[in-house]
N, CA, C and O atoms as a GROMACS GRO file, in nm:
protein
  384
    1MET      N    1  -3.488  -0.323   1.118
    1MET     CA    2  -3.484  -0.198   1.048
    1MET      C    3  -3.385  -0.208   0.933
    1MET      O    4  -3.271  -0.251   0.952
    2ARG      N    5  -3.427  -0.168   0.814
    2ARG     CA    6  -3.339  -0.173   0.698
    2ARG      C    7  -3.255  -0.048   0.689
    2ARG      O    8  -3.303   0.063   0.713
    3ARG      N    9  -3.130  -0.067   0.655
    3ARG     CA   10  -3.042   0.047   0.633
    3ARG      C   11  -3.072   0.107   0.497
    3ARG      O   12  -3.102   0.033   0.402
    4PRO      N   13  -3.064   0.239   0.484
    4PRO     CA   14  -3.086   0.298   0.352
    4PRO      C   15  -2.972   0.260   0.258
    4PRO      O   16  -2.857   0.244   0.300
    5ARG      N   17  -3.005   0.245   0.131
    5ARG     CA   18  -2.904   0.210   0.032
    5ARG      C   19  -2.818   0.331   0.001
    5ARG      O   20  -2.867   0.444  -0.005
    6SER      N   21  -2.692   0.307  -0.017
    6SER     CA   22  -2.600   0.414  -0.057
    6SER      C   23  -2.623   0.444  -0.205
    6SER      O   24  -2.661   0.356  -0.282
    7PRO      N   25  -2.599   0.568  -0.244
    7PRO     CA   26  -2.611   0.597  -0.388
    7PRO      C   27  -2.500   0.526  -0.465
    7PRO      O   28  -2.395   0.498  -0.408
    8PRO      N   29  -2.522   0.496  -0.592
    8PRO     CA   30  -2.417   0.431  -0.670
    8PRO      C   31  -2.293   0.519  -0.678
    8PRO      O   32  -2.304   0.641  -0.684
    9PRO      N   33  -2.174   0.458  -0.676
    9PRO     CA   34  -2.052   0.538  -0.680
    9PRO      C   35  -2.029   0.602  -0.817
    9PRO      O   36  -2.075   0.551  -0.919
   10ASN      N   37  -1.958   0.714  -0.817
   10ASN     CA   38  -1.923   0.780  -0.943
   10ASN      C   39  -1.780   0.747  -0.984
   10ASN      O   40  -1.733   0.792  -1.088
   11TRP      N   41  -1.711   0.668  -0.902
   11TRP     CA   42  -1.576   0.620  -0.933
   11TRP      C   43  -1.558   0.486  -0.864
   11TRP      O   44  -1.597   0.470  -0.748
   12CYS      N   45  -1.500   0.391  -0.934
   12CYS     CA   46  -1.477   0.260  -0.876
   12CYS      C   47  -1.345   0.206  -0.930
   12CYS      O   48  -1.314   0.221  -1.048
   13SER      N   49  -1.267   0.144  -0.843
   13SER     CA   50  -1.140   0.086  -0.884
   13SER      C   51  -1.142  -0.064  -0.860
   13SER      O   52  -1.177  -0.110  -0.751
   14LYS      N   53  -1.105  -0.138  -0.962
   14LYS     CA   54  -1.098  -0.282  -0.952
   14LYS      C   55  -0.956  -0.321  -0.912
   14LYS      O   56  -0.860  -0.283  -0.978
   15ALA      N   57  -0.946  -0.396  -0.806
   15ALA     CA   58  -0.817  -0.446  -0.760
   15ALA      C   59  -0.834  -0.594  -0.727
   15ALA      O   60  -0.922  -0.630  -0.649
   16CYS      N   61  -0.752  -0.677  -0.785
   16CYS     CA   62  -0.759  -0.820  -0.756
   16CYS      C   63  -0.616  -0.874  -0.750
   16CYS      O   64  -0.524  -0.811  -0.802
   17PRO      N   65  -0.598  -0.989  -0.688
   17PRO     CA   66  -0.462  -1.044  -0.677
   17PRO      C   67  -0.400  -1.062  -0.815
   17PRO      O   68  -0.470  -1.093  -0.912
   18ARG      N   69  -0.270  -1.044  -0.823
   18ARG     CA   70  -0.201  -1.055  -0.952
   18ARG      C   71  -0.215  -1.193  -1.014
   18ARG      O   72  -0.207  -1.207  -1.136
   19ARG      N   73  -0.235  -1.294  -0.934
   19ARG     CA   74  -0.243  -1.429  -0.990
   19ARG      C   75  -0.375  -1.454  -1.062
   19ARG      O   76  -0.386  -1.549  -1.139
   20SER      N   77  -0.475  -1.369  -1.038
   20SER     CA   78  -0.602  -1.387  -1.108
   20SER      C   79  -0.610  -1.290  -1.226
   20SER      O   80  -0.569  -1.175  -1.215
   21ARG      N   81  -0.663  -1.337  -1.335
   21ARG     CA   82  -0.674  -1.257  -1.456
   21ARG      C   83  -0.803  -1.175  -1.452
   21ARG      O   84  -0.908  -1.228  -1.415
   22PRO      N   85  -0.796  -1.048  -1.490
   22PRO     CA   86  -0.918  -0.969  -1.498
   22PRO      C   87  -1.011  -1.029  -1.604
   22PRO      O   88  -0.964  -1.085  -1.703
   23SER      N   89  -1.138  -1.016  -1.584
   23SER     CA   90  -1.231  -1.072  -1.681
   23SER      C   91  -1.348  -0.978  -1.704
   23SER      O   92  -1.378  -0.891  -1.622
   24ALA      N   93  -1.414  -0.996  -1.817
   24ALA     CA   94  -1.532  -0.917  -1.848
   24ALA      C   95  -1.640  -0.941  -1.742
   24ALA      O   96  -1.718  -0.851  -1.711
   25LYS      N   97  -1.645  -1.062  -1.686
   25LYS     CA   98  -1.743  -1.095  -1.583
   25LYS      C   99  -1.723  -1.009  -1.458
   25LYS      O  100  -1.820  -0.960  -1.400
   26ARG      N  101  -1.598  -0.990  -1.417
   26ARG     CA  102  -1.569  -0.906  -1.300
   26ARG      C  103  -1.607  -0.761  -1.327
   26ARG      O  104  -1.669  -0.696  -1.244
   27PHE      N  105  -1.568  -0.712  -1.445
   27PHE     CA  106  -1.600  -0.574  -1.478
   27PHE      C  107  -1.752  -0.554  -1.490
   27PHE      O  108  -1.803  -0.449  -1.452
   28ALA      N  109  -1.823  -0.652  -1.543
   28ALA     CA  110  -1.969  -0.642  -1.554
   28ALA      C  111  -2.032  -0.632  -1.416
   28ALA      O  112  -2.127  -0.556  -1.396
   29ALA      N  113  -1.981  -0.708  -1.320
   29ALA     CA  114  -2.032  -0.701  -1.183
   29ALA      C  115  -2.011  -0.563  -1.124
   29ALA      O  116  -2.098  -0.509  -1.056
   30ILE      N  117  -1.894  -0.505  -1.150
   30ILE     CA  118  -1.866  -0.370  -1.100
   30ILE      C  119  -1.961  -0.270  -1.165
   30ILE      O  120  -2.017  -0.184  -1.096
   31ASN      N  121  -1.979  -0.280  -1.296
   31ASN     CA  122  -2.066  -0.185  -1.368
   31ASN      C  123  -2.210  -0.188  -1.319
   31ASN      O  124  -2.277  -0.085  -1.322
   32ARG      N  125  -2.258  -0.302  -1.273
   32ARG     CA  126  -2.395  -0.312  -1.222
   32ARG      C  127  -2.417  -0.224  -1.100
   32ARG      O  128  -2.530  -0.183  -1.072
   33HIS      N  129  -2.311  -0.195  -1.027
   33HIS     CA  130  -2.325  -0.120  -0.902
   33HIS      C  131  -2.283   0.026  -0.914
   33HIS      O  132  -2.291   0.100  -0.816
   34CYS      N  133  -2.239   0.068  -1.030
   34CYS     CA  134  -2.192   0.205  -1.050
   34CYS      C  135  -2.293   0.286  -1.132
   34CYS      O  136  -2.378   0.230  -1.203
   35ARG      N  137  -2.282   0.416  -1.122
   35ARG     CA  138  -2.362   0.503  -1.206
   35ARG      C  139  -2.319   0.486  -1.351
   35ARG      O  140  -2.208   0.441  -1.379
   36ALA      N  141  -2.407   0.523  -1.443
   36ALA     CA  142  -2.375   0.511  -1.586
   36ALA      C  143  -2.257   0.599  -1.626
   36ALA      O  144  -2.185   0.566  -1.720
   37ASP      N  145  -2.237   0.710  -1.554
   37ASP     CA  146  -2.126   0.800  -1.588
   37ASP      C  147  -2.004   0.780  -1.497
   37ASP      O  148  -1.915   0.865  -1.493
   38ALA      N  149  -2.000   0.669  -1.425
   38ALA     CA  150  -1.889   0.643  -1.332
   38ALA      C  151  -1.757   0.622  -1.405
   38ALA      O  152  -1.753   0.570  -1.517
   39ILE      N  153  -1.650   0.664  -1.340
   39ILE     CA  154  -1.515   0.638  -1.387
   39ILE      C  155  -1.474   0.503  -1.328
   39ILE      O  156  -1.488   0.480  -1.208
   40LEU      N  157  -1.423   0.415  -1.412
   40LEU     CA  158  -1.379   0.283  -1.368
   40LEU      C  159  -1.229   0.274  -1.390
   40LEU      O  160  -1.179   0.302  -1.499
   41THR      N  161  -1.157   0.234  -1.286
   41THR     CA  162  -1.013   0.219  -1.297
   41THR      C  163  -0.970   0.079  -1.255
   41THR      O  164  -1.044   0.008  -1.186
   42SER      N  165  -0.853   0.041  -1.296
   42SER     CA  166  -0.790  -0.083  -1.253
   42SER      C  167  -0.657  -0.046  -1.191
   42SER      O  168  -0.593   0.050  -1.234
   43THR      N  169  -0.615  -0.119  -1.091
   43THR     CA  170  -0.488  -0.088  -1.024
   43THR      C  171  -0.372  -0.169  -1.079
   43THR      O  172  -0.260  -0.156  -1.030
   44THR      N  173  -0.396  -0.250  -1.178
   44THR     CA  174  -0.288  -0.335  -1.228
   44THR      C  175  -0.180  -0.254  -1.298
   44THR      O  176  -0.208  -0.157  -1.369
   45SER      N  177  -0.058  -0.295  -1.278
   45SER     CA  178   0.053  -0.234  -1.351
   45SER      C  179   0.118  -0.336  -1.443
   45SER      O  180   0.212  -0.304  -1.516
   46SER      N  181   0.069  -0.459  -1.441
   46SER     CA  182   0.130  -0.564  -1.522
   46SER      C  183   0.050  -0.598  -1.647
   46SER      O  184   0.095  -0.678  -1.729
   47ILE      N  185  -0.069  -0.538  -1.664
   47ILE     CA  186  -0.150  -0.560  -1.783
   47ILE      C  187  -0.177  -0.425  -1.846
   47ILE      O  188  -0.218  -0.332  -1.776
   48LEU      N  189  -0.154  -0.413  -1.975
   48LEU     CA  190  -0.175  -0.286  -2.043
   48LEU      C  191  -0.321  -0.243  -2.041
   48LEU      O  192  -0.411  -0.326  -2.053
   49VAL      N  193  -0.343  -0.114  -2.026
   49VAL     CA  194  -0.479  -0.060  -2.025
   49VAL      C  195  -0.550  -0.091  -2.157
   49VAL      O  196  -0.672  -0.107  -2.159
   50THR      N  197  -0.476  -0.099  -2.266
   50THR     CA  198  -0.536  -0.132  -2.395
   50THR      C  199  -0.588  -0.276  -2.399
   50THR      O  200  -0.676  -0.307  -2.480
   51GLN      N  201  -0.535  -0.364  -2.315
   51GLN     CA  202  -0.584  -0.501  -2.307
   51GLN      C  203  -0.708  -0.511  -2.219
   51GLN      O  204  -0.791  -0.599  -2.238
   52LEU      N  205  -0.720  -0.420  -2.123
   52LEU     CA  206  -0.834  -0.423  -2.031
   52LEU      C  207  -0.956  -0.347  -2.084
   52LEU      O  208  -1.069  -0.385  -2.056
   53ALA      N  209  -0.933  -0.242  -2.160
   53ALA     CA  210  -1.044  -0.157  -2.208
   53ALA      C  211  -1.154  -0.236  -2.279
   53ALA      O  212  -1.272  -0.204  -2.258
   54PRO      N  213  -1.124  -0.336  -2.362
   54PRO     CA  214  -1.232  -0.410  -2.427
   54PRO      C  215  -1.321  -0.490  -2.331
   54PRO      O  216  -1.428  -0.536  -2.370
   55LEU      N  217  -1.277  -0.507  -2.207
   55LEU     CA  218  -1.354  -0.586  -2.110
   55LEU      C  219  -1.460  -0.504  -2.038
   55LEU      O  220  -1.544  -0.562  -1.969
   56VAL      N  221  -1.460  -0.373  -2.052
   56VAL     CA  222  -1.554  -0.289  -1.978
   56VAL      C  223  -1.667  -0.242  -2.068
   56VAL      O  224  -1.653  -0.239  -2.190
   57GLN      N  225  -1.779  -0.206  -2.007
   57GLN     CA  226  -1.896  -0.162  -2.083
   57GLN      C  227  -1.878  -0.024  -2.145
   57GLN      O  228  -1.924   0.001  -2.256
   58ARG      N  229  -1.810   0.064  -2.074
   58ARG     CA  230  -1.791   0.201  -2.122
   58ARG      C  231  -1.641   0.233  -2.122
   58ARG      O  232  -1.592   0.300  -2.031
   59PRO      N  233  -1.569   0.186  -2.224
   59PRO     CA  234  -1.424   0.206  -2.226
   59PRO      C  235  -1.382   0.353  -2.227
   59PRO      O  236  -1.269   0.385  -2.189
   60GLU      N  237  -1.469   0.441  -2.270
   60GLU     CA  238  -1.433   0.584  -2.270
   60GLU      C  239  -1.416   0.639  -2.129
   60GLU      O  240  -1.357   0.746  -2.111
   61ARG      N  241  -1.466   0.568  -2.029
   61ARG     CA  242  -1.454   0.610  -1.890
   61ARG      C  243  -1.362   0.518  -1.810
   61ARG      O  244  -1.372   0.510  -1.688
   62PHE      N  245  -1.272   0.449  -1.880
   62PHE     CA  246  -1.184   0.352  -1.814
   62PHE      C  247  -1.038   0.393  -1.828
   62PHE      O  248  -0.996   0.441  -1.934
   63LEU      N  249  -0.961   0.373  -1.722
   63LEU     CA  250  -0.817   0.395  -1.725
   63LEU      C  251  -0.751   0.315  -1.614
   63LEU      O  252  -0.817   0.272  -1.519
   64ASN      N  253  -0.621   0.295  -1.625
   64ASN     CA  254  -0.543   0.232  -1.519
   64ASN      C  255  -0.497   0.339  -1.421
   64ASN      O  256  -0.459   0.449  -1.462
   65MET      N  257  -0.500   0.308  -1.296
   65MET     CA  258  -0.455   0.400  -1.192
   65MET      C  259  -0.386   0.318  -1.084
   65MET      O  260  -0.448   0.233  -1.022
   66HIS      N  261  -0.260   0.345  -1.063
   66HIS     CA  262  -0.197   0.277  -0.949
   66HIS      C  263  -0.095   0.369  -0.885
   66HIS      O  264  -0.039   0.459  -0.948
   67TRP      N  265  -0.075   0.343  -0.760
   67TRP     CA  266   0.012   0.427  -0.679
   67TRP      C  267   0.150   0.365  -0.672
   67TRP      O  268   0.170   0.247  -0.702
   68LEU      N  269   0.246   0.448  -0.632
   68LEU     CA  270   0.382   0.401  -0.612
   68LEU      C  271   0.398   0.365  -0.464
   68LEU      O  272   0.340   0.430  -0.377
   69ASN      N  273   0.476   0.265  -0.437
   69ASN     CA  274   0.493   0.219  -0.299
   69ASN      C  275   0.623   0.272  -0.239
   69ASN      O  276   0.723   0.287  -0.310
   70PRO      N  277   0.622   0.299  -0.111
   70PRO     CA  278   0.508   0.292  -0.019
   70PRO      C  279   0.416   0.413  -0.038
   70PRO      O  280   0.461   0.528  -0.036
   71ALA      N  281   0.289   0.385  -0.056
   71ALA     CA  282   0.191   0.488  -0.090
   71ALA      C  283   0.183   0.599   0.016
   71ALA      O  284   0.154   0.713  -0.018
   72TYR      N  285   0.206   0.567   0.141
   72TYR     CA  286   0.196   0.669   0.245
   72TYR      C  287   0.317   0.763   0.246
   72TYR      O  288   0.314   0.868   0.310
   73VAL      N  289   0.424   0.727   0.174
   73VAL     CA  290   0.543   0.811   0.166
   73VAL      C  291   0.554   0.882   0.031
   73VAL      O  292   0.596   0.998   0.023
   74ILE      N  293   0.515   0.814  -0.075
   74ILE     CA  294   0.528   0.868  -0.211
   74ILE      C  295   0.389   0.907  -0.261
   74ILE      O  296   0.312   0.820  -0.304
   75PRO      N  297   0.355   1.035  -0.256
   75PRO     CA  298   0.219   1.078  -0.294
   75PRO      C  299   0.203   1.092  -0.446
   75PRO      O  300   0.170   1.198  -0.497
   76VAL      N  301   0.228   0.982  -0.517
   76VAL     CA  302   0.220   0.983  -0.662
   76VAL      C  303   0.126   0.874  -0.708
   76VAL      O  304   0.132   0.760  -0.661
   77VAL      N  305   0.038   0.909  -0.802
   77VAL     CA  306  -0.051   0.813  -0.864
   77VAL      C  307  -0.027   0.819  -1.014
   77VAL      O  308  -0.032   0.927  -1.074
   78GLU      N  309  -0.002   0.705  -1.074
   78GLU     CA  310   0.018   0.699  -1.219
   78GLU      C  311  -0.114   0.669  -1.286
   78GLU      O  312  -0.183   0.574  -1.249
   79LEU      N  313  -0.152   0.750  -1.384
   79LEU     CA  314  -0.272   0.729  -1.462
   79LEU      C  315  -0.231   0.687  -1.602
   79LEU      O  316  -0.151   0.755  -1.666
   80SER      N  317  -0.284   0.575  -1.650
   80SER     CA  318  -0.256   0.526  -1.785
   80SER      C  319  -0.386   0.520  -1.863
   80SER      O  320  -0.478   0.447  -1.828
   81MET      N  321  -0.392   0.599  -1.969
   81MET     CA  322  -0.510   0.601  -2.052
   81MET      C  323  -0.488   0.518  -2.178
   81MET      O  324  -0.374   0.490  -2.215
   82HIS      N  325  -0.595   0.479  -2.242
   82HIS     CA  326  -0.589   0.415  -2.372
   82HIS      C  327  -0.645   0.515  -2.474
   82HIS      O  328  -0.705   0.614  -2.433
   83PRO      N  329  -0.629   0.492  -2.602
   83PRO     CA  330  -0.675   0.590  -2.701
   83PRO      C  331  -0.823   0.626  -2.691
   83PRO      O  332  -0.863   0.734  -2.734
   84GLY      N  333  -0.904   0.537  -2.636
   84GLY     CA  334  -1.048   0.565  -2.625
   84GLY      C  335  -1.092   0.634  -2.498
   84GLY      O  336  -1.210   0.665  -2.484
   85THR      N  337  -1.001   0.660  -2.404
   85THR     CA  338  -1.036   0.730  -2.281
   85THR      C  339  -1.070   0.874  -2.315
   85THR      O  340  -0.988   0.944  -2.375
   86ASP      N  341  -1.191   0.919  -2.278
   86ASP     CA  342  -1.228   1.056  -2.313
   86ASP      C  343  -1.175   1.158  -2.211
   86ASP      O  344  -1.133   1.122  -2.101
   87ALA      N  345  -1.177   1.284  -2.250
   87ALA     CA  346  -1.124   1.390  -2.165
   87ALA      C  347  -1.198   1.397  -2.031
   87ALA      O  348  -1.136   1.426  -1.929
   88GLY      N  349  -1.328   1.372  -2.031
   88GLY     CA  350  -1.405   1.373  -1.908
   88GLY      C  351  -1.358   1.265  -1.812
   88GLY      O  352  -1.353   1.288  -1.691
   89GLY      N  353  -1.325   1.149  -1.865
   89GLY     CA  354  -1.272   1.042  -1.780
   89GLY      C  355  -1.140   1.078  -1.718
   89GLY      O  356  -1.117   1.051  -1.600
   90ARG      N  357  -1.054   1.139  -1.795
   90ARG     CA  358  -0.923   1.181  -1.743
   90ARG      C  359  -0.938   1.288  -1.636
   90ARG      O  360  -0.875   1.278  -1.530
   91SER      N  361  -1.020   1.387  -1.660
   91SER     CA  362  -1.030   1.499  -1.566
   91SER      C  363  -1.103   1.462  -1.438
   91SER      O  364  -1.078   1.522  -1.333
   92ARG      N  365  -1.195   1.363  -1.444
   92ARG     CA  366  -1.270   1.324  -1.325
   92ARG      C  367  -1.203   1.215  -1.244
   92ARG      O  368  -1.244   1.190  -1.130
   93ALA      N  369  -1.102   1.151  -1.297
   93ALA     CA  370  -1.032   1.044  -1.224
   93ALA      C  371  -0.955   1.105  -1.107
   93ALA      O  372  -0.899   1.214  -1.119
   94PRO      N  373  -0.953   1.034  -0.993
   94PRO     CA  374  -0.872   1.084  -0.881
   94PRO      C  375  -0.728   1.105  -0.927
   94PRO      O  376  -0.667   1.014  -0.984
   95GLY      N  377  -0.675   1.220  -0.902
   95GLY     CA  378  -0.539   1.251  -0.945
   95GLY      C  379  -0.531   1.307  -1.085
   95GLY      O  380  -0.424   1.350  -1.128
   96GLY      N  381  -0.645   1.309  -1.159
   96GLY     CA  382  -0.645   1.355  -1.297
   96GLY      C  383  -0.654   1.498  -1.304
   96GLY      O  384  -0.655   1.555  -1.413
   0.00000   0.00000   0.00000
């Protein structure tokens, strides 16, 4: 029996080990599985959002989002936008 497919997500966050560099190939793989209007975030705090935005298909819906540690004690999420992030992306992002 086949399981039904889940609907595409409307928000997706890319998180990878710090030793690996984000790439357009990784973001393209994520975009294939998301809705066209999905918000895409990265959890990196060591790479500027302006450096990552050119790697995504829809930069107007892209921003950096990362939490402060320990996340279970400090309920704060930092959102970093780039000049091309639209208002809809900001308002729909978790914590936005």
